C-alpha positions, 0 to 999 in steps of 0.5 A, a space after each residue: 470178073 464178077 461184081 456181086 451186089 446181091 442175089 445172083 450165083 455163078 450157076 445162073 449163067 451156065 446156059 450162057 457158057 454153053 452158048 458162048 464158050 469164049 466168054 460173055 459179059 452179062 450186065 443185069 438190071 441197070 438203073 441210073 447207071 448202076 447194075 445189080 450184077 455184072 458177070 464178065 467172063 470174057 478173056 482177061 486180056 480183052 477185059 483189061 483192054 476194055 477197061 484201060 481204054 474206057 470203052 464202056 462209054 463208047 461201045 456201040 453194043 452198049 448204046 444199042 442195048 440201052 435202047 433196044 430189045 432183042 438180038 443184034 450182030 456186032 458186025 451190024 454196028 461196026 459203021 457206028 463204032 468210031 472208037 474202034 471197039 469192035 475192031 479191037 475186040 476182033 484183034 483180041 480174038 472175039 471174032 464173032 459177037 452178038 448182044 442180047 438185050 431186054 427191059 423197060 426204059 428205066 431198067 435194062 439188062 443185056 449181054 455181049 457174047 463172042 465166039 472165035 470159031 463161027 457165027 452164032 446160030 439163030 437158035 443160040 442167039 434166042 437161047 441167050 436172049 431167053 436167059 437174059 430175059 429170065 435173069 432180068 426178072 431178078 435172081 432165081 428163087 429170090 423171095 418176093 417182098 410182102 406188101 408191108 415190107 414194100 410199104 416200109 421200104 417205099 417210105 424210107 426211099 421217100 426220105 421219111 424218118 422211122 417215127 414219121 413212117 411208122 405213124 403214116 402206116 399206123 404201127 409202132 416204130 419197133 414194128 416198122 424196124 422189124 419190117 425193115 429188118 425182114 425186108 433186108 433179110 429177104 433181099 440179102 441187104 446189109 443196110 436199109 439203104 441197100 435194101 431200098 436200092 435192091 427193091 427199086 432194082 427189082 421193081 418192087 417199089 
Protein backbone atom coordinates (compact mmCIF):
# COMPACT_ATOMS: atom_id res chain seq x y z
CA UNK A 1 0.00 0.00 0.00
CA UNK A 2 1.25 3.47 -0.87
CA UNK A 3 -0.27 6.62 0.60
CA UNK A 4 0.71 9.62 -1.52
CA UNK A 5 0.12 13.19 -0.45
CA UNK A 6 2.72 14.63 -2.80
CA UNK A 7 6.23 14.36 -4.07
CA UNK A 8 7.70 10.88 -3.60
CA UNK A 9 7.77 8.25 -6.35
CA UNK A 10 8.19 4.42 -6.29
CA UNK A 11 11.74 4.58 -7.68
CA UNK A 12 12.83 6.58 -4.62
CA UNK A 13 12.52 3.35 -2.62
CA UNK A 14 14.42 0.94 -4.89
CA UNK A 15 17.43 0.85 -2.58
CA UNK A 16 15.21 -0.32 0.28
CA UNK A 17 13.83 -3.12 -1.87
CA UNK A 18 17.37 -4.30 -2.56
CA UNK A 19 18.23 -4.27 1.15
CA UNK A 20 14.95 -5.81 2.29
CA UNK A 21 13.48 -8.10 -0.41
CA UNK A 22 10.74 -9.37 1.92
CA UNK A 23 9.40 -5.85 2.36
CA UNK A 24 9.53 -2.62 4.33
CA UNK A 25 7.32 0.15 5.63
CA UNK A 26 8.69 3.68 5.22
CA UNK A 27 6.89 6.46 7.08
CA UNK A 28 8.22 9.86 6.03
CA UNK A 29 8.11 13.24 7.75
CA UNK A 30 5.60 12.55 10.50
CA UNK A 31 4.40 15.72 12.19
CA UNK A 32 1.51 15.91 14.66
CA UNK A 33 0.44 12.39 13.82
CA UNK A 34 0.36 12.86 10.06
CA UNK A 35 2.91 11.59 7.53
CA UNK A 36 3.77 13.20 4.23
CA UNK A 37 4.18 9.75 2.67
CA UNK A 38 3.80 6.10 3.65
CA UNK A 39 5.31 3.37 1.47
CA UNK A 40 4.24 -0.01 2.85
CA UNK A 41 5.66 -2.95 0.90
CA UNK A 42 5.31 -5.62 3.58
CA UNK A 43 3.46 -8.83 2.60
CA UNK A 44 -0.32 -8.25 2.33
CA UNK A 45 -1.15 -10.78 5.07
CA UNK A 46 1.00 -8.88 7.57
CA UNK A 47 -0.33 -5.49 6.47
CA UNK A 48 -3.88 -6.77 6.97
CA UNK A 49 -3.13 -8.24 10.39
CA UNK A 50 -1.29 -5.08 11.48
CA UNK A 51 -4.24 -2.90 10.55
CA UNK A 52 -6.87 -5.29 11.93
CA UNK A 53 -5.13 -5.43 15.31
CA UNK A 54 -4.49 -1.66 15.36
CA UNK A 55 -0.85 -2.42 16.08
CA UNK A 56 0.51 1.00 15.09
CA UNK A 57 -0.32 2.57 18.45
CA UNK A 58 1.22 -0.39 20.32
CA UNK A 59 4.15 -1.20 18.07
CA UNK A 60 7.41 -0.86 20.06
CA UNK A 61 9.37 -0.15 16.88
CA UNK A 62 7.22 2.92 16.22
CA UNK A 63 7.59 4.11 19.79
CA UNK A 64 11.35 3.74 19.52
CA UNK A 65 11.50 5.50 16.13
CA UNK A 66 9.60 8.54 17.36
CA UNK A 67 12.23 9.21 20.00
CA UNK A 68 15.52 7.88 18.63
CA UNK A 69 17.85 8.20 15.64
CA UNK A 70 19.80 5.32 14.16
CA UNK A 71 19.16 1.60 13.84
CA UNK A 72 17.64 -0.97 16.19
CA UNK A 73 17.11 -4.71 15.85
CA UNK A 74 13.55 -5.79 16.55
CA UNK A 75 14.77 -8.51 18.90
CA UNK A 76 16.13 -5.81 21.21
CA UNK A 77 12.61 -4.40 21.63
CA UNK A 78 10.79 -7.66 22.36
CA UNK A 79 10.95 -7.25 26.17
CA UNK A 80 9.01 -3.99 25.67
CA UNK A 81 6.29 -5.51 23.49
CA UNK A 82 3.35 -6.49 25.72
CA UNK A 83 0.99 -6.51 22.74
CA UNK A 84 3.06 -9.20 21.02
CA UNK A 85 3.44 -7.22 17.79
CA UNK A 86 6.91 -8.59 17.02
CA UNK A 87 5.95 -12.17 17.83
CA UNK A 88 3.01 -11.84 15.44
CA UNK A 89 5.36 -10.41 12.81
CA UNK A 90 7.51 -13.52 13.09
CA UNK A 91 4.40 -15.69 12.79
CA UNK A 92 3.72 -13.93 9.49
CA UNK A 93 7.21 -14.70 8.19
CA UNK A 94 9.04 -11.52 9.16
CA UNK A 95 11.75 -13.46 10.98
CA UNK A 96 14.50 -10.84 11.11
CA UNK A 97 13.71 -7.14 11.39
CA UNK A 98 15.26 -3.74 11.97
CA UNK A 99 13.94 -0.20 12.21
CA UNK A 100 15.87 2.87 11.12
CA UNK A 101 14.89 6.39 12.15
CA UNK A 102 15.94 10.01 11.80
CA UNK A 103 14.63 13.55 12.21
CA UNK A 104 14.03 16.23 14.79
CA UNK A 105 11.75 16.21 17.79
CA UNK A 106 8.88 17.61 15.72
CA UNK A 107 9.31 15.82 12.39
CA UNK A 108 10.34 12.17 12.23
CA UNK A 109 10.95 9.64 9.46
CA UNK A 110 11.43 5.93 10.00
CA UNK A 111 11.31 2.57 8.26
CA UNK A 112 10.81 -1.00 9.37
CA UNK A 113 12.52 -3.66 7.24
CA UNK A 114 12.34 -7.45 7.41
CA UNK A 115 13.99 -10.54 6.00
CA UNK A 116 13.07 -14.21 6.18
CA UNK A 117 16.47 -15.70 5.34
CA UNK A 118 18.99 -14.09 7.73
CA UNK A 119 19.64 -11.06 9.95
CA UNK A 120 20.56 -7.76 8.33
CA UNK A 121 24.25 -6.96 8.11
CA UNK A 122 25.59 -3.73 9.59
CA UNK A 123 26.25 -2.47 6.06
CA UNK A 124 22.66 -3.13 5.01
CA UNK A 125 21.32 -1.40 8.10
CA UNK A 126 23.43 1.68 7.45
CA UNK A 127 22.39 1.71 3.80
CA UNK A 128 18.73 1.67 4.80
CA UNK A 129 19.32 4.45 7.32
CA UNK A 130 21.07 6.54 4.66
CA UNK A 131 18.02 6.18 2.36
CA UNK A 132 15.63 7.36 5.08
CA UNK A 133 17.94 10.23 6.01
CA UNK A 134 17.93 11.32 2.36
CA UNK A 135 14.17 10.97 1.92
CA UNK A 136 13.54 12.77 5.21
CA UNK A 137 14.87 15.94 3.60
CA UNK A 138 11.97 15.88 1.14
CA UNK A 139 11.14 14.35 -2.24
CA UNK A 140 14.22 14.08 -4.45
CA UNK A 141 14.28 16.90 -6.96
CA UNK A 142 11.56 18.89 -5.20
CA UNK A 143 12.15 22.57 -5.89
CA UNK A 144 12.83 24.82 -2.94
CA UNK A 145 10.32 27.58 -2.32
CA UNK A 146 11.36 31.18 -2.85
CA UNK A 147 11.45 33.58 0.07
CA UNK A 148 8.35 35.30 -1.32
CA UNK A 149 6.44 32.02 -1.54
CA UNK A 150 7.43 31.08 2.00
CA UNK A 151 6.32 34.46 3.33
CA UNK A 152 2.92 34.17 1.64
CA UNK A 153 2.37 30.65 2.93
CA UNK A 154 3.50 31.61 6.43
CA UNK A 155 0.86 34.34 6.60
CA UNK A 156 -1.80 31.90 5.40
CA UNK A 157 -0.67 29.45 8.09
CA UNK A 158 -1.12 32.21 10.66
CA UNK A 159 -4.72 32.68 9.57
CA UNK A 160 -4.39 35.97 7.74
CA UNK A 161 -6.90 36.77 5.01
CA UNK A 162 -5.64 37.57 1.52
CA UNK A 163 -6.24 41.32 1.79
CA UNK A 164 -4.55 41.59 5.18
CA UNK A 165 -1.62 39.36 4.15
CA UNK A 166 -1.05 41.42 1.01
CA UNK A 167 -1.02 44.61 3.08
CA UNK A 168 1.51 43.13 5.52
CA UNK A 169 3.84 42.19 2.67
CA UNK A 170 3.23 45.43 0.80
CA UNK A 171 1.90 43.96 -2.44
CA UNK A 172 -1.46 43.80 -4.18
CA UNK A 173 -3.94 41.05 -3.40
CA UNK A 174 -3.60 39.70 -6.95
CA UNK A 175 0.18 39.53 -6.52
CA UNK A 176 -0.28 37.60 -3.28
CA UNK A 177 -2.61 35.13 -5.00
CA UNK A 178 -0.02 34.69 -7.76
CA UNK A 179 2.63 33.84 -5.15
CA UNK A 180 0.32 31.32 -3.52
CA UNK A 181 -0.45 29.74 -6.90
CA UNK A 182 3.25 29.38 -7.71
CA UNK A 183 3.83 27.85 -4.27
CA UNK A 184 1.03 25.32 -4.87
CA UNK A 185 2.58 24.35 -8.20
CA UNK A 186 6.03 23.96 -6.66
CA UNK A 187 4.67 21.74 -3.89
CA UNK A 188 2.28 19.74 -6.06
CA UNK A 189 -0.62 20.89 -3.89
CA UNK A 190 -4.19 21.36 -5.07
CA UNK A 191 -5.16 23.95 -2.47
CA UNK A 192 -3.45 26.57 -0.35
CA UNK A 193 -4.24 24.53 2.77
CA UNK A 194 -2.40 21.56 1.25
CA UNK A 195 0.48 23.83 0.26
CA UNK A 196 0.78 25.20 3.80
CA UNK A 197 0.82 21.67 5.21
CA UNK A 198 3.40 20.51 2.66
CA UNK A 199 5.66 23.49 3.37
CA UNK A 200 5.39 22.85 7.12
CA UNK A 201 6.27 19.20 6.62
CA UNK A 202 9.31 20.16 4.59
CA UNK A 203 10.38 22.64 7.26
CA UNK A 204 10.10 25.59 4.86
CA UNK A 205 7.74 27.61 7.07
